C-alpha positions, 0 to 999 in steps of 0.5 A: 302501707303496712302501718295503714293496712294494720290500722284498718286495718272484719253467725249466730242467731239473733236472740229476743234481746237483740231483736227488741233493742235493735242493732243500732242500740246494741252498737251504741251500748257496745261502743259506750259501755266502757267494758274490756273486750277480747276476741279472736278474729279473721280479717279478709281483704277483697278487691273491688271485684269481690275477689279475696286478696289476703286473709289474716288472723289473730287476737284483739284486746280492747280497754276503753277508751283508747287502749287496744292490742291487735296481735296478728298471728298469720300469715305474718306476725305483727303487733299493733299496741296503743296505751292511749298516747303512743301507738306501736306497730311491731313487724316481726318479719322486718324486725322493726317497730314503728312508733307514732302519736296515737291520737294523730295516727288514729284520727278518722280510723275505723278502730275508733269505733271499737275504743269507745272514744267517740260518740257515733253520731259525732263522727258518722251518719248512722242507720240500721239496714236490716238483718242478714245471716242472722245478724243485725246490720248498721251502716256508718258513713263518715261525716269527715270528707277526708276519711280514708273509707267510704262506709262501715257496716257493723253486724251485731248480735246479743254478744256484741260486735260480730263483723266489721265490713269497711269499704274504701273509696276504691271499692275495696272491702276489709272484713273482720269477723270476731269469735270467742268474744269475752266482755269483762270489767277489766283487762291487765293494763300491762297488755297495752304497753310495748317493750321493744325487743333487743336488736329491733330497729325503731322508726319514729313518725 
């Protein structure tokens, strides 16, 4: 369950550039632009009554098309790392690394939105749903009926993606808010390799 939760493992004013292009076009540009992305994040999970269940924070680095790194700093240290072929989940509390095939583990995962590995319309029914809290929102409903989530709501501004709100089929919401965003032409590829610490258990799946 920790592995699945980690995968799923979500306001600034909208400037004229954002208003002219539209939130959907901004999302398409963001996901297909091929640029590296770094941000800090706060991830909040709410139950079907809207009550906060847990909150975590950390840093994320993305290198399209399929390399990424999620470092959870609190309340528990976890690292989720993919080099495009292998996916590692390191749980510092358990002193355990779970190793999986990246493509199999990430199939139908919302994280594919961020890696630029899929065209939005190939995987989702997509539409703009207007502005809220100074951000332009886009609704994405998975075309695959076997997907683990019911819908994703992405909030955009001129800097890129600010919020992901993922709703599962039981009414639970996982919201990730991004801050300190940096978009560049490259990140060090060594970030997306994981070296198993000495003495840590390795679980192959």
